[in-house]
MIDREN-188112 format. One line per 4 residues: number of its first residue (from 1); their letters; for each residue x, y, z of N, C-alpha, C, O. Coordinates in Angstrom, 1 decimal, m for minus. Layout:
NUM) A) X:Y:Z:X:Y:Z:X:Y:Z:X:Y:Z ~ ... $
//
This chain:
1) XXXX) 84.4:120.7:82.6:85.2:120.9:83.8:86.3:119.9:83.9:86.0:118.7:83.8 ~ 87.6:120.4:83.9:88.7:119.4:83.9:88.7:118.6:85.2:88.2:119.0:86.2 ~ 89.2:117.4:85.1:89.3:116.5:86.3:90.2:117.1:87.4:91.1:117.9:87.1 ~ 89.9:116.8:88.6:90.8:117.2:89.7:92.1:116.4:89.7:92.1:115.3:89.2 $
5) XXXX) 93.2:117.0:90.1:94.4:116.2:90.3:94.1:115.0:91.2:93.4:115.1:92.2 ~ 94.6:113.9:90.7:94.5:112.6:91.5:93.0:112.0:91.4:92.7:111.2:92.2 ~ 92.3:112.5:90.4:90.9:111.9:90.2:91.0:110.9:89.1:91.6:111.1:88.1 ~ 90.5:109.7:89.4:90.6:108.6:88.5:89.3:107.9:88.2:88.2:108.4:88.5 $
9) XXXX) 89.4:106.7:87.7:88.2:105.9:87.4:87.5:105.4:88.6:86.3:105.3:88.7 ~ 88.3:105.1:89.7:87.7:104.9:91.0:86.7:103.7:91.0:85.6:103.8:91.6 ~ 87.1:102.6:90.4:86.2:101.5:90.4:86.1:100.8:91.7:87.1:100.7:92.5 ~ 84.9:100.3:92.1:84.6:99.7:93.3:85.3:98.3:93.4:85.6:97.7:92.4 $
13) XXXX) 85.5:97.8:94.6:86.1:96.5:94.8:85.2:95.4:94.2:84.0:95.4:94.4 ~ 85.9:94.5:93.6:85.2:93.4:92.9:85.3:92.1:93.8:86.3:92.0:94.6 ~ 84.5:91.2:93.5:84.6:89.9:94.2:85.9:89.2:93.8:86.5:88.5:94.6 ~ 86.3:89.3:92.6:87.6:88.7:92.1:88.8:89.4:92.8:89.7:88.7:93.2 $
17) XXXX) 88.7:90.7:92.9:89.8:91.4:93.6:89.9:91.0:95.0:91.0:90.8:95.6 ~ 88.8:90.9:95.7:88.8:90.5:97.1:89.3:89.1:97.3:90.1:88.8:98.1 ~ 88.8:88.2:96.4:89.2:86.8:96.5:90.7:86.6:96.2:91.3:85.7:96.9 ~ 91.2:87.3:95.3:92.7:87.2:95.0:93.5:87.6:96.2:94.5:86.9:96.5 $
21) XXXX) 93.2:88.6:96.9:94.0:89.1:98.0:93.8:88.1:99.2:94.7:87.8:99.9 ~ 92.6:87.7:99.4:92.3:86.7:100.5:93.1:85.5:100.3:93.7:84.9:101.2 ~ 93.2:85.0:99.0:93.9:83.8:98.8:95.4:84.0:99.0:96.1:83.2:99.6 ~ 95.9:85.2:98.6:97.3:85.5:98.8:97.7:85.5:100.2:98.8:85.1:100.6 $
25) XXXX) 96.8:86.0:101.1:97.1:86.2:102.5:96.7:84.9:103.3:97.0:84.8:104.5 ~ 95.9:84.0:102.7:95.5:82.8:103.4:94.5:83.1:104.5:94.4:82.5:105.5 ~ 93.6:84.1:104.2:92.5:84.5:105.1:91.2:84.5:104.3:91.1:84.2:103.1 ~ 90.1:84.9:105.0:88.8:85.0:104.4:88.4:86.5:104.4:89.1:87.4:104.9 $
29) XXXX) 87.3:86.8:103.8:86.8:88.2:103.7:86.8:88.9:105.0:87.2:90.1:105.1 ~ 86.3:88.3:106.1:86.2:89.1:107.4:87.5:89.7:107.9:87.5:90.8:108.4 ~ 88.6:89.0:107.7:89.9:89.5:108.2:90.2:90.7:107.3:90.8:91.7:107.9 ~ 90.0:90.7:106.0:90.3:91.8:105.2:89.4:93.0:105.5:89.9:94.1:105.6 $
33) XXXX) 88.1:92.8:105.7:87.2:93.9:106.0:87.5:94.5:107.4:87.3:95.7:107.6 ~ 88.1:93.7:108.3:88.5:94.2:109.6:89.5:95.3:109.4:89.3:96.4:110.0 ~ 90.5:95.1:108.6:91.6:96.1:108.4:91.0:97.3:107.7:91.3:98.4:108.1 ~ 90.3:97.0:106.6:89.7:98.2:105.8:88.8:99.0:106.6:88.8:100.3:106.5 $
37) XXXX) 88.0:98.4:107.5:87.0:99.2:108.3:87.7:100.2:109.2:87.3:101.3:109.4 ~ 88.8:99.7:109.8:89.6:100.5:110.8:90.3:101.6:110.0:90.4:102.7:110.5 ~ 90.9:101.3:108.9:91.8:102.2:108.2:91.0:103.3:107.5:91.3:104.5:107.6 ~ 89.9:103.0:106.8:89.2:103.9:106.0:87.6:103.8:106.0:86.9:104.2:105.1 $
41) XXXX) 87.2:103.1:107.0:85.7:102.7:107.1:85.3:101.9:105.9:84.2:102.0:105.4 ~ 86.3:101.2:105.3:86.0:100.3:104.2:85.8:101.0:102.9:85.1:100.5:102.0 ~ 86.3:102.2:102.7:86.0:103.0:101.5:87.3:103.6:100.9:87.9:104.4:101.6 ~ 87.6:103.3:99.7:88.9:103.7:99.1:88.9:105.1:98.5:90.0:105.6:98.2 $
45) XXXX) 87.7:105.6:98.2:87.6:106.9:97.5:86.7:107.9:98.2:85.8:107.5:98.9 ~ 87.0:109.2:98.0:86.1:110.2:98.3:85.0:110.3:97.3:85.0:109.7:96.3 ~ 84.0:111.1:97.6:82.9:111.3:96.7:83.3:111.9:95.4:82.6:111.7:94.4 ~ 84.4:112.6:95.4:84.9:113.2:94.1:85.8:112.3:93.3:86.4:112.7:92.3 $
49) XXXX) 85.9:111.0:93.7:86.6:109.9:93.0:88.1:110.1:93.2:88.9:109.4:92.5 ~ 88.6:110.8:94.2:90.0:110.8:94.5:90.2:109.8:95.6:89.3:109.6:96.5 ~ 91.4:109.1:95.7:91.6:108.2:96.7:91.6:108.8:98.1:92.0:110.0:98.3 ~ 91.2:108.0:99.1:91.4:108.5:100.5:92.9:108.6:100.7:93.7:107.7:100.4 $
53) XXXX) 93.3:109.7:101.3:94.7:109.8:101.7:94.8:110.4:103.1:93.9:111.0:103.6 ~ 96.0:110.2:103.7:96.3:110.9:105.0:97.8:111.4:104.8:98.7:110.6:104.6 ~ 97.9:112.7:104.9:99.3:113.3:104.7:100.0:113.3:106.1:99.5:113.7:107.1 ~ 101.3:112.8:106.0:102.1:112.7:107.2:103.3:113.6:107.2:104.2:113.4:106.4 $
57) XXXX) 103.2:114.7:107.9:104.2:115.8:107.9:105.6:115.3:108.4:106.6:115.8:107.9 ~ 105.6:114.4:109.3:106.9:113.9:109.9:107.6:113.0:108.9:108.9:113.0:108.9 ~ 106.9:112.4:108.0:107.5:111.6:106.9:108.2:112.6:105.9:109.3:112.3:105.5 ~ 107.4:113.6:105.6:108.0:114.6:104.7:109.2:115.3:105.2:110.2:115.5:104.5 $
61) XXXX) 109.2:115.6:106.5:110.3:116.1:107.2:111.6:115.2:107.1:112.6:115.7:106.7 ~ 111.3:114.0:107.3:112.5:113.0:107.3:113.0:112.9:105.8:114.2:112.9:105.6 ~ 112.1:112.8:104.9:112.5:112.5:103.5:113.2:113.8:102.9:114.1:113.6:102.0 ~ 112.9:115.0:103.4:113.5:116.2:102.9:114.5:116.8:103.8:115.0:117.9:103.7 $
65) XXXX) 114.9:116.0:104.9:115.9:116.4:105.9:115.6:117.7:106.5:116.5:118.5:106.8 ~ 114.3:118.0:106.7:113.9:119.2:107.4:114.1:120.5:106.7:113.9:121.6:107.3 ~ 114.4:120.5:105.4:114.7:121.7:104.7:113.5:122.6:104.5:113.6:123.8:104.2 ~ 112.3:122.0:104.6:111.0:122.8:104.4:110.2:122.9:105.7:109.0:123.2:105.7 $
69) XXXX) 110.8:122.7:106.8:110.1:122.7:108.1:109.4:124.0:108.3:110.0:125.1:108.3 ~ 108.1:123.9:108.6:107.3:125.1:108.9:106.4:124.9:110.1:105.6:125.8:110.4 ~ 106.5:123.8:110.7:105.6:123.5:111.8:104.2:123.0:111.4:103.3:122.8:112.2 ~ 104.0:122.9:110.1:102.7:122.6:109.6:102.8:121.4:108.6:102.4:120.3:108.8 $
73) XXXX) 103.3:121.8:107.4:103.4:120.8:106.3:104.6:119.9:106.5:104.7:118.8:106.0 ~ 105.6:120.4:107.2:106.8:119.7:107.5:107.2:119.9:108.9:107.4:121.1:109.4 ~ 107.4:118.8:109.7:107.7:118.9:111.1:108.2:117.6:111.6:107.8:116.6:111.1 ~ 109.1:117.6:112.5:109.7:116.3:113.0:108.7:115.5:113.8:108.9:114.3:114.0 $
77) XXXX) 107.6:116.1:114.3:106.6:115.3:115.0:105.4:115.0:114.2:105.0:115.8:113.3 ~ 104.8:113.9:114.4:103.6:113.5:113.8:102.4:114.4:114.3:102.5:115.0:115.3 ~ 101.3:114.5:113.5:100.2:115.2:114.0:99.9:116.4:113.0:100.3:116.4:111.8 ~ 99.0:117.3:113.5:98.6:118.4:112.6:97.8:118.0:111.4:97.7:118.7:110.4 $
81) XXXX) 97.1:116.8:111.5:96.4:116.3:110.4:95.2:117.1:109.9:95.1:117.3:108.7 ~ 94.5:117.7:110.8:93.2:118.4:110.4:92.2:117.4:109.9:92.3:116.2:110.2 ~ 91.2:117.9:109.2:90.1:117.1:108.8:90.5:116.1:107.7:91.4:116.3:107.0 ~ 89.8:114.9:107.7:90.0:114.0:106.7:89.4:114.5:105.4:88.8:115.5:105.4 $
85) XXXX) 89.5:113.7:104.3:88.9:114.1:103.0:89.7:115.1:102.2:90.9:115.0:102.2 ~ 89.0:116.1:101.6:89.6:117.0:100.7:90.7:117.8:101.4:91.7:118.2:100.7 ~ 90.7:118.1:102.7:91.7:118.9:103.3:93.0:118.2:103.2:94.1:118.9:103.2 ~ 93.1:116.9:103.2:94.4:116.2:103.1:95.0:116.5:101.7:96.3:116.6:101.6 $
89) XXXX) 94.2:116.7:100.7:94.8:117.0:99.4:95.3:118.5:99.4:96.2:118.8:98.7 ~ 94.7:119.3:100.2:95.2:120.7:100.3:96.6:120.7:100.9:97.5:121.4:100.5 ~ 96.8:119.9:101.9:98.1:119.7:102.6:99.1:119.1:101.6:100.2:119.5:101.5 ~ 98.6:118.1:100.9:99.5:117.4:100.0:100.0:118.4:98.9:101.1:118.4:98.5 $
93) XXXX) 99.1:119.2:98.4:99.4:120.2:97.4:100.5:121.1:97.8:101.4:121.5:97.1 ~ 100.4:121.6:99.1:101.5:122.5:99.6:102.8:121.8:99.6:103.8:122.4:99.3 ~ 102.8:120.5:100.0:104.0:119.7:100.1:104.6:119.5:98.7:105.8:119.5:98.5 ~ 103.7:119.2:97.7:104.1:119.0:96.3:104.8:120.2:95.8:105.8:120.1:95.0 $
97) XXXX) 104.4:121.4:96.2:105.0:122.6:95.7:106.5:122.7:96.2:107.3:123.3:95.5 ~ 106.8:122.0:97.2:108.2:122.0:97.7:109.0:120.8:97.1:110.1:121.0:96.7 ~ 108.4:119.6:97.1:109.1:118.4:96.6:108.0:117.4:96.3:107.5:116.7:97.2 ~ 107.7:117.2:95.1:106.6:116.3:94.7:106.9:114.8:95.1:106.0:114.2:95.7 $
101) XXXX) 108.0:114.3:94.8:108.3:112.9:95.1:108.2:112.7:96.6:107.5:111.7:97.0 ~ 108.8:113.5:97.4:108.7:113.3:98.9:107.3:113.5:99.4:106.9:112.8:100.3 ~ 106.6:114.4:98.8:105.2:114.6:99.2:104.3:113.4:98.9:103.6:112.9:99.8 ~ 104.4:112.8:97.7:103.6:111.6:97.4:104.0:110.4:98.3:103.2:109.6:98.7 $
105) XXXX) 105.3:110.4:98.7:105.8:109.3:99.6:105.3:109.5:101.0:105.3:108.6:101.8 ~ 104.9:110.7:101.3:104.5:111.1:102.7:103.0:110.9:102.9:102.5:111.3:104.0 ~ 102.3:110.5:102.0:100.8:110.3:102.1:100.5:108.8:102.1:101.1:108.0:101.4 ~ 99.5:108.4:102.9:99.0:107.0:102.9:97.8:107.0:101.9:97.0:107.9:101.9 $
109) XXXX) 97.8:106.0:101.1:96.9:106.0:99.9:95.9:104.8:99.9:96.3:103.7:100.2 ~ 94.7:105.2:99.6:93.7:104.1:99.3:93.0:103.4:100.4:93.2:103.8:101.6 ~ 92.3:102.4:100.1:91.5:101.7:101.0:92.2:101.0:102.2:91.7:100.9:103.3 ~ 93.5:100.7:102.0:94.3:100.1:103.0:95.4:101.1:103.6:96.2:100.7:104.4 $
113) XXXX) 95.3:102.3:103.1:96.2:103.4:103.6:97.7:103.0:103.6:98.4:103.0:104.6 ~ 98.2:102.6:102.4:99.6:102.2:102.2:100.4:103.5:102.0:100.1:104.3:101.1 ~ 101.4:103.7:102.8:102.3:104.9:102.7:103.1:104.9:101.4:103.6:103.8:101.0 ~ 103.1:106.0:100.8:103.8:106.1:99.5:105.2:105.7:99.5:105.7:105.2:98.5 $
117) XXXX) 105.9:105.9:100.6:107.3:105.5:100.7:107.5:104.0:100.6:108.6:103.6:100.4 ~ 106.4:103.3:100.7:106.5:101.8:100.6:106.3:101.3:99.2:105.9:100.1:99.0 ~ 106.4:102.1:98.2:106.0:101.8:96.9:106.7:100.5:96.4:106.1:99.6:95.8 ~ 108.0:100.4:96.7:108.8:99.2:96.2:108.3:98.0:96.9:108.3:96.9:96.3 $
121) XXXX) 108.0:98.0:98.2:107.6:96.9:99.0:106.3:96.3:98.5:106.0:95.1:98.7 ~ 105.4:97.2:97.8:104.1:96.7:97.4:104.1:96.5:95.9:103.0:96.3:95.3 ~ 105.3:96.5:95.2:105.4:96.0:93.9:105.4:97.1:92.8:105.2:96.8:91.6 ~ 105.8:98.3:93.1:105.8:99.4:92.1:107.3:99.9:91.9:108.1:99.8:92.9 $
125) XXXX) 107.5:100.4:90.7:108.9:100.9:90.5:109.1:102.3:91.0:110.3:102.7:91.2 ~ 108.0:103.0:91.2:108.2:104.4:91.7:106.9:104.8:92.4:105.9:104.1:92.3 ~ 106.9:105.8:93.2:105.7:106.3:93.9:104.7:106.8:92.9:103.5:106.7:93.1 ~ 105.2:107.4:91.8:104.2:107.9:90.8:103.4:106.7:90.2:102.2:106.8:90.0 $
129) XXXX) 104.1:105.6:90.0:103.4:104.4:89.4:102.4:103.9:90.5:101.3:103.5:90.1 ~ 102.8:103.9:91.7:101.9:103.5:92.8:100.6:104.4:92.9:99.5:103.9:92.9 ~ 100.8:105.6:92.8:99.7:106.6:92.9:98.8:106.4:91.7:97.6:106.5:91.9 ~ 99.4:106.2:90.6:98.5:106.0:89.4:97.6:104.8:89.5:96.5:104.9:89.1 $
133) XXXX) 98.1:103.8:90.1:97.3:102.6:90.3:96.2:102.8:91.4:95.1:102.3:91.2 ~ 96.6:103.6:92.4:95.6:103.9:93.4:94.4:104.7:92.9:93.3:104.6:93.4 ~ 94.6:105.4:91.8:93.5:106.2:91.2:92.5:105.3:90.4:91.3:105.7:90.2 ~ 92.9:104.1:90.0:92.1:103.3:89.1:91.0:102.5:89.8:89.9:102.5:89.3 $
137) XXXX) 91.3:101.8:90.8:90.3:100.9:91.4:90.7:100.5:92.8:91.8:100.5:93.2 ~ 89.6:100.1:93.6:89.9:99.5:94.9:90.5:98.2:94.8:91.2:97.7:95.8 ~ 90.4:97.5:93.7:91.1:96.2:93.5:92.6:96.4:93.6:93.3:95.7:94.3 ~ 93.1:97.5:92.9:94.5:97.7:92.9:95.0:98.3:94.3:96.1:98.0:94.7 $
141) XXXX) 94.1:99.0:94.9:94.4:99.5:96.3:94.6:98.3:97.2:95.5:98.2:98.0 ~ 93.6:97.4:97.1:93.7:96.2:98.0:94.9:95.3:97.7:95.5:94.7:98.6 ~ 95.2:95.2:96.4:96.3:94.4:96.0:97.6:94.9:96.6:98.5:94.2:97.0 ~ 97.7:96.3:96.7:98.9:96.9:97.3:98.9:96.5:98.8:100.0:96.3:99.3 $
145) XXXX) 97.8:96.5:99.4:97.8:96.2:100.9:98.2:94.7:101.1:99.0:94.4:102.0 ~ 97.7:93.9:100.2:98.1:92.5:100.3:99.6:92.3:100.1:100.2:91.6:100.9 ~ 100.2:93.0:99.2:101.6:92.9:99.0:102.4:93.4:100.2:103.4:92.9:100.5 ~ 101.9:94.5:100.8:102.5:95.0:101.9:102.5:94.1:103.1:103.5:93.9:103.8 $
149) XXXX) 101.4:93.4:103.3:101.3:92.4:104.4:102.2:91.2:104.2:102.8:90.7:105.2 ~ 102.4:90.9:103.0:103.3:89.8:102.7:104.8:90.2:102.9:105.5:89.5:103.5 ~ 105.1:91.4:102.4:106.5:91.9:102.5:106.9:92.2:103.9:108.1:92.1:104.2 ~ 106.0:92.6:104.7:106.3:92.9:106.1:106.0:91.7:107.1:106.2:91.8:108.3 $
153) XXXX) 105.7:90.6:106.5:105.4:89.3:107.3:104.3:89.5:108.4:104.4:88.9:109.4 ~ 103.3:90.3:108.0:102.2:90.5:108.9:101.0:89.6:108.6:100.0:89.5:109.3 ~ 101.2:88.8:107.5:100.2:87.9:107.1:99.8:86.9:108.2:98.7:86.6:108.4 ~ 100.8:86.4:108.9:100.6:85.4:109.9:99.8:85.9:111.1:99.0:85.2:111.7 $
157) XXXX) 100.1:87.2:111.5:99.4:87.8:112.6:97.9:88.0:112.2:97.0:87.8:113.0 ~ 97.7:88.3:110.9:96.3:88.5:110.5:95.6:87.1:110.5:94.4:87.0:110.9 ~ 96.3:86.1:110.0:95.7:84.8:110.0:95.3:84.3:111.4:94.3:83.7:111.6 ~ 96.2:84.6:112.4:96.0:84.2:113.8:95.1:85.1:114.6:94.8:84.8:115.7 $
161) XXXX) 94.6:86.2:114.0:93.8:87.2:114.7:94.6:87.7:115.9:94.0:88.0:116.9 ~ 95.9:87.8:115.7:96.7:88.4:116.8:96.8:89.9:116.5:97.7:90.4:115.9 ~ 95.7:90.6:117.0:95.5:92.0:116.7:96.6:92.9:117.2:96.9:93.9:116.6 ~ 97.2:92.6:118.4:98.2:93.4:118.9:99.5:93.4:118.1:100.0:94.5:117.8 $
165) XXXX) 99.9:92.2:117.7:101.0:92.1:116.8:100.8:92.8:115.4:101.6:93.5:114.9 ~ 99.6:92.5:114.9:99.3:93.1:113.6:99.2:94.6:113.7:99.8:95.3:112.9 ~ 98.6:95.2:114.8:98.5:96.6:115.0:99.9:97.2:115.1:100.2:98.3:114.6 ~ 100.8:96.6:115.8:102.2:97.1:116.0:102.9:97.2:114.6:103.6:98.2:114.4 $
169) XXXX) 102.7:96.2:113.8:103.4:96.3:112.5:102.7:97.2:111.5:103.4:97.7:110.6 ~ 101.4:97.3:111.5:100.7:98.0:110.5:100.5:99.5:110.9:100.5:100.4:110.0 ~ 100.2:99.7:112.2:99.9:101.1:112.6:101.1:101.8:113.3:101.1:103.0:113.5 ~ 102.1:101.0:113.8:103.2:101.6:114.4:103.3:101.2:115.9:102.3:100.7:116.5 $
173) XXXX) 104.4:101.5:116.6:104.6:101.1:118.0:103.6:101.8:119.0:103.4:101.3:120.1 ~ 103.1:102.9:118.6:102.1:103.6:119.4:100.7:103.3:119.2:99.8:104.0:119.5 ~ 100.4:102.1:118.6:99.1:101.7:118.3:98.1:101.7:119.4:96.9:101.9:119.3 ~ 98.6:101.4:120.7:97.7:101.3:121.8:97.1:102.6:122.2:96.0:102.7:122.8 $
177) XXXX) 97.8:103.7:121.8:97.2:105.0:122.2:95.9:105.2:121.5:94.9:105.8:122.1 ~ 95.8:104.8:120.3:94.5:104.9:119.6:93.6:103.6:119.7:92.6:103.5:119.0 ~ 94.1:102.7:120.5:93.3:101.4:120.7:93.1:100.7:119.4:92.0:100.2:119.1 ~ 94.1:100.7:118.6:94.0:100.2:117.2:93.7:98.7:117.3:92.9:98.2:116.5 $
181) XXXX) 94.4:98.0:118.2:94.1:96.5:118.3:92.7:96.2:118.8:92.1:95.3:118.3 ~ 92.2:97.1:119.7:90.8:96.9:120.2:89.8:97.2:119.1:88.8:96.4:118.9 ~ 90.1:98.2:118.2:89.2:98.5:117.1:89.2:97.3:116.1:88.1:97.0:115.6 ~ 90.4:96.7:115.9:90.4:95.6:114.9:89.6:94.4:115.4:88.8:93.8:114.7 $
185) XXXX) 89.7:94.1:116.7:88.9:93.0:117.3:87.4:93.3:117.1:86.6:92.4:116.8 ~ 87.0:94.5:117.4:85.6:94.9:117.4:85.1:94.8:115.9:84.0:94.3:115.7 ~ 85.9:95.2:115.0:85.4:95.2:113.6:85.4:93.7:113.1:84.5:93.4:112.3 ~ 86.3:92.9:113.6:86.3:91.5:113.2:85.0:90.8:113.6:84.4:90.0:112.9 $
189) XXXX) 84.5:91.1:114.8:83.3:90.5:115.3:82.1:91.0:114.4:81.1:90.3:114.1 ~ 82.2:92.2:113.9:81.1:92.8:113.1:81.1:92.2:111.7:80.0:92.0:111.2 ~ 82.3:91.9:111.2:82.3:91.5:109.8:82.5:90.0:109.6:83.0:89.5:108.6 ~ 82.0:89.2:110.6:82.2:87.8:110.5:81.6:87.1:109.3:81.9:86.0:108.9 $
193) XXXX) 80.6:87.8:108.7:80.0:87.3:107.5:80.4:88.1:106.2:80.1:87.6:105.1 ~ 81.0:89.2:106.4:81.4:90.0:105.2:80.3:90.8:104.6:79.1:90.3:104.7 ~ 80.5:91.9:103.9:79.5:92.7:103.2:79.1:92.1:101.9:79.8:91.3:101.3 ~ 78.0:92.6:101.4:77.5:92.3:100.0:78.2:93.3:99.1:78.0:94.5:99.1 $
197) XXXX) 79.1:92.8:98.2:79.9:93.6:97.3:79.1:94.3:96.3:79.4:95.5:95.9 ~ 77.9:93.7:95.9:77.1:94.4:94.9:76.4:95.6:95.5:76.4:96.7:94.9 ~ 75.9:95.5:96.7:75.3:96.6:97.5:76.3:97.7:97.7:76.1:98.8:97.6 ~ 77.5:97.2:98.1:78.6:98.2:98.4:79.0:99.0:97.2:79.2:100.2:97.3 $
201) XXXX) 79.1:98.3:96.0:79.4:99.0:94.8:78.4:100.1:94.5:78.8:101.2:94.1 ~ 77.1:99.8:94.6:76.1:100.8:94.4:76.2:101.9:95.4:76.1:103.1:95.0 ~ 76.5:101.6:96.6:76.6:102.7:97.6:77.8:103.7:97.2:77.6:104.9:97.3 ~ 78.9:103.1:96.8:80.0:103.9:96.5:79.7:104.7:95.2:80.0:105.9:95.2 $
205) XXXX) 79.2:104.1:94.2:78.9:104.9:93.0:77.8:106.0:93.2:77.9:107.0:92.6 ~ 76.9:105.7:94.1:75.9:106.8:94.4:76.6:108.0:95.0:76.1:109.1:94.8 ~ 77.6:107.8:95.8:78.3:109.0:96.4:78.9:109.8:95.2:79.0:111.0:95.3 ~ 79.4:109.1:94.2:80.0:109.9:93.0:78.9:110.7:92.3:79.2:111.7:91.7 $
209) XXXX) 77.7:110.2:92.4:76.6:110.9:91.8:76.0:112.0:92.6:75.0:112.7:92.2 ~ 76.5:112.2:93.8:76.1:113.3:94.7:75.0:112.9:95.7:74.4:113.7:96.4 ~ 74.7:111.6:95.7:73.7:111.1:96.7:74.4:110.7:98.0:75.6:110.7:98.1 ~ 73.6:110.5:99.1:74.1:110.2:100.4:73.4:108.9:100.9:72.5:109.0:101.7 $
213) XXXX) 73.9:107.8:100.4:73.3:106.5:100.8:73.6:106.0:102.2:73.2:104.9:102.5 ~ 74.4:106.8:103.0:74.8:106.3:104.3:76.2:105.6:104.1:76.9:105.9:103.2 ~ 76.5:104.8:105.1:77.8:104.1:105.1:78.0:103.2:103.9:77.1:102.6:103.4 ~ 79.2:103.3:103.4:79.6:102.4:102.2:80.1:101.1:102.9:81.3:100.8:102.9 $
217) XXXX) 79.1:100.2:103.3:79.4:99.1:104.1:78.9:97.8:103.5:79.1:96.7:104.1 ~ 78.2:97.8:102.4:77.6:96.6:101.8:76.4:96.0:102.5:76.0:94.9:102.2 ~ 75.8:96.8:103.4:74.7:96.4:104.1:73.5:97.1:103.6:73.4:98.4:103.7 ~ 72.5:96.4:103.1:71.3:97.0:102.6:70.3:97.3:103.7:69.4:96.5:104.1 $
221) XXXX) 70.4:98.5:104.3:69.6:98.9:105.4:68.5:99.9:105.0:68.0:99.9:103.9 ~ 68.2:100.8:105.9:67.1:101.8:105.7:67.4:102.7:104.5:66.5:103.1:103.8 ~ 68.7:103.1:104.3:69.0:104.0:103.2:68.7:103.3:101.8:68.3:104.0:100.9 ~ 68.9:102.0:101.7:68.6:101.3:100.5:67.1:101.4:100.2:66.6:101.7:99.1 $
225) XXXX) 66.3:101.2:101.3:64.8:101.3:101.1:64.4:102.7:100.7:63.5:102.8:99.9 ~ 65.1:103.7:101.2:64.7:105.1:100.9:64.9:105.3:99.4:64.1:105.9:98.7 ~ 66.1:104.9:98.9:66.3:105.1:97.5:65.5:104.3:96.6:65.1:104.7:95.5 ~ 65.1:103.1:97.0:64.3:102.2:96.2:62.8:102.6:96.2:62.1:102.4:95.2 $
229) XXXX) 62.3:103.1:97.3:60.9:103.3:97.4:60.5:104.8:97.2:59.4:105.1:96.8 ~ 61.4:105.7:97.5:61.1:107.1:97.4:62.0:107.8:96.5:62.8:108.7:96.9 ~ 62.0:107.5:95.2:62.9:108.2:94.2:62.4:109.6:94.1:61.2:109.9:94.1 ~ 63.4:110.5:94.1:63.1:112.0:93.9:62.8:112.3:92.5:63.3:111.6:91.6 $
233) XXXX) 62.1:113.4:92.3:61.9:113.9:90.9:63.2:114.1:90.2:63.3:113.8:89.0 ~ 64.2:114.6:90.9:65.5:114.8:90.3:66.1:113.5:89.8:66.8:113.4:88.8 ~ 65.8:112.4:90.5:66.3:111.1:90.1:65.7:110.7:88.7:66.4:110.2:87.9 ~ 64.4:111.0:88.6:63.7:110.6:87.3:64.3:111.4:86.1:64.4:110.9:85.0 $
237) XXXX) 64.7:112.6:86.4:65.3:113.4:85.4:66.8:113.0:85.0:67.3:113.4:84.0 ~ 67.3:112.1:85.9:68.7:111.7:85.7:68.9:110.4:85.0:70.0:109.8:84.9 ~ 67.8:109.9:84.3:67.9:108.6:83.7:68.8:108.6:82.5:69.5:107.6:82.3 ~ 68.9:109.7:81.8:69.8:109.8:80.7:71.2:110.0:81.2:71.4:110.8:82.1 $
241) XXXX) 72.2:109.4:80.5:73.5:109.5:81.0:74.1:110.9:81.0:74.8:111.3:81.9 ~ 73.6:111.7:80.0:74.2:113.0:80.0:73.7:114.0:81.1:74.1:115.1:81.2 ~ 72.8:113.5:81.9:72.3:114.3:83.0:73.2:114.1:84.2:73.1:114.9:85.2 ~ 74.0:113.1:84.2:74.9:112.8:85.4:76.1:113.7:85.3:77.1:113.3:84.7 $
245) XXXX) 76.0:114.9:85.8:77.1:115.9:85.6:78.4:115.4:86.2:79.5:115.7:85.6 ~ 78.3:114.6:87.3:79.6:114.2:87.9:80.2:113.1:87.1:81.4:112.7:87.5 ~ 79.6:112.5:86.1:80.2:111.5:85.3:80.8:112.1:84.0:81.4:111.3:83.2 ~ 80.7:113.4:83.8:81.4:114.0:82.7:82.9:113.8:82.8:83.5:114.0:83.9 $
249) XXXX) 83.5:113.4:81.8:84.9:113.0:81.8:85.2:111.6:82.0:86.3:111.1:81.8 ~ 84.1:110.8:82.4:84.3:109.4:82.5:83.6:108.7:81.3:82.5:109.0:81.0 ~ 84.4:107.9:80.6:83.9:107.4:79.3:83.7:105.9:79.3:84.3:105.2:80.2 ~ 83.0:105.4:78.3:83.1:104.0:78.0:82.5:103.1:79.1:81.4:103.4:79.7 $
253) XXXX) 83.1:102.0:79.3:82.6:100.9:80.2:82.5:101.4:81.6:81.5:101.0:82.3 ~ 83.4:102.3:82.1:83.3:102.8:83.5:82.0:103.6:83.6:81.3:103.4:84.6 ~ 81.7:104.5:82.7:80.5:105.3:82.8:79.3:104.4:82.8:78.4:104.7:83.5 ~ 79.2:103.4:81.9:78.1:102.5:81.8:77.9:101.7:83.1:76.8:101.5:83.5 $
257) XXXX) 79.0:101.3:83.7:78.9:100.5:85.0:78.3:101.4:86.1:77.6:100.9:86.9 ~ 78.7:102.7:86.1:78.1:103.6:87.1:76.6:103.7:86.9:75.8:103.6:87.9 ~ 76.2:103.8:85.7:74.8:104.0:85.4:74.0:102.7:85.7:72.9:102.7:86.3 ~ 74.6:101.5:85.4:73.9:100.3:85.7:73.8:100.1:87.2:72.8:99.6:87.7 $
261) XXXX) 74.8:100.5:87.9:74.8:100.4:89.4:73.6:101.3:90.0:72.9:100.9:90.9 ~ 73.5:102.5:89.4:72.4:103.3:89.9:71.0:102.7:89.6:70.1:102.7:90.4 ~ 70.9:102.1:88.4:69.6:101.5:88.1:69.3:100.3:88.9:68.2:100.1:89.3 ~ 70.4:99.5:89.3:70.1:98.4:90.2:69.7:98.8:91.5:68.8:98.2:92.2 $
265) XXX) 70.2:99.9:92.0:69.8:100.5:93.3:68.4:100.9:93.3:67.6:100.7:94.2 ~ 67.9:101.5:92.1:66.6:102.0:92.0:65.5:100.9:92.0:64.4:101.1:92.3 ~ 65.9:99.6:91.6:64.9:98.6:91.5:64.4:98.1:92.9:63.6:97.2:92.9 $
//
């Protein structure tokens, strides 16, 4: 089965990747997880290994000067999002049929939901280069977010836990409508100690394998106990790598890391 468009290696966030961005921003893990939790519930990929995206029709309208306006895929007003997940790729595909570059620039990408039109501000030469990086790992997704916060001078607001100022710059002037600043404050209280990245990596990789371990939050709760204590017969049949159908097309070190993550979960 050929890979889906925009399907990549989708590697989980590493401790080195998190530490590098935390150092760049002058903050600690809780501040970073606060933003990620509000933007994407702290998860950069769908279960099919495509990056989380949100398609913005009003951005597409502006970039194409309204020439494709249809009240759905292109419109001067924001909205019309529909369901998150795969549906956003359906919308993106329709826009790509009209103008690929504008379409990619009109979607927010990855764990920090960086808008494609900001590719230059986050260190890429083109939106295609940015999107290619978003397919590879949450480390690269987070690095883009870090670069964005530096380029927009939002780093100081994050350091000061000035959630209203941060929300205005990151989410837009209408942030209060969705209580974005209130959500940030609530998540910061929750993540004051930060998640376990090893547990979180296993949770993410299990979703690629078709399992449902609960929230990808790095917290080893009841779902961890379920997978550890009650392995299904199908799990036992999946010990050989060639039984993991969803890993077909993934080769080498990435494939082995998924398998090791699954085995660590089972212990």
